[in-house]
C-alpha positions in Angstrom: 14.5 -7.3 -11.8 11.3 -8.4 -10.0 11.5 -10.7 -7.0 10.4 -14.3 -7.5 6.8 -14.5 -6.2 5.3 -18.0 -6.0 1.7 -19.1 -6.1 1.5 -19.2 -2.3 2.6 -15.6 -2.0 0.1 -14.5 -4.6 -2.6 -16.3 -2.8 -1.7 -14.6 0.5 -1.6 -11.2 -1.2 -5.0 -11.8 -2.8 -6.6 -12.9 0.4 -5.2 -9.9 2.3 -6.4 -7.5 -0.5 -9.8 -9.1 -0.4 -10.1 -8.6 3.4 -8.7 -5.1 3.4 -10.4 -3.6 0.4 -13.5 -5.8 0.3 -15.1 -7.7 -2.6 -17.2 -4.8 -3.8 -14.3 -2.4 -4.4 -11.6 -4.9 -5.4 -12.4 -4.8 -9.2 -12.2 -1.0 -9.2 -8.9 -1.1 -7.3 -7.4 -3.6 -9.7 -8.6 -1.5 -12.7 -6.9 1.6 -11.3 -3.8 -0.4 -10.6 -3.8 -1.6 -14.2 -4.2 1.9 -15.5 -1.3 3.1 -13.3 0.9 0.3 -14.5 0.0 1.2 -18.1 1.0 4.9 -17.5 4.2 3.7 -15.8 5.1 1.5 -18.8 4.3 4.3 -21.2 6.6 6.7 -19.3 9.4 4.1 -19.2 9.0 3.5 -23.0 9.1 7.3 -23.6 12.2 7.6 -21.4 13.9 4.7 -23.2 13.1 6.2 -26.6 14.5 9.6 -25.7 17.6 8.0 -24.3 18.0 6.0 -27.5 17.6 9.2 -29.5 20.3 10.9 -27.5 22.6 8.0 -28.1 21.9 8.1 -31.8 22.6 11.9 -31.8 25.9 11.4 -30.0 26.9 8.7 -32.5 26.1 11.1 -35.4 28.1 13.8 -33.8 31.1 11.5 -33.4 30.9 10.5 -37.1 31.1 14.2 -38.1 
């Protein structure tokens, strides 16, 4: 699902982020990015759980 990112690409992204954001604000930016990713994962898990529940309900309806 995710593109293959090698060590060189990660290093370039890190250097650009350090230059653009600055060393003082970089930890805060990374923390906010982590919180956003956690919310996104939680929303995806909730969506998956509701989708699975709907599938179970339809299977129960078919059995009746």
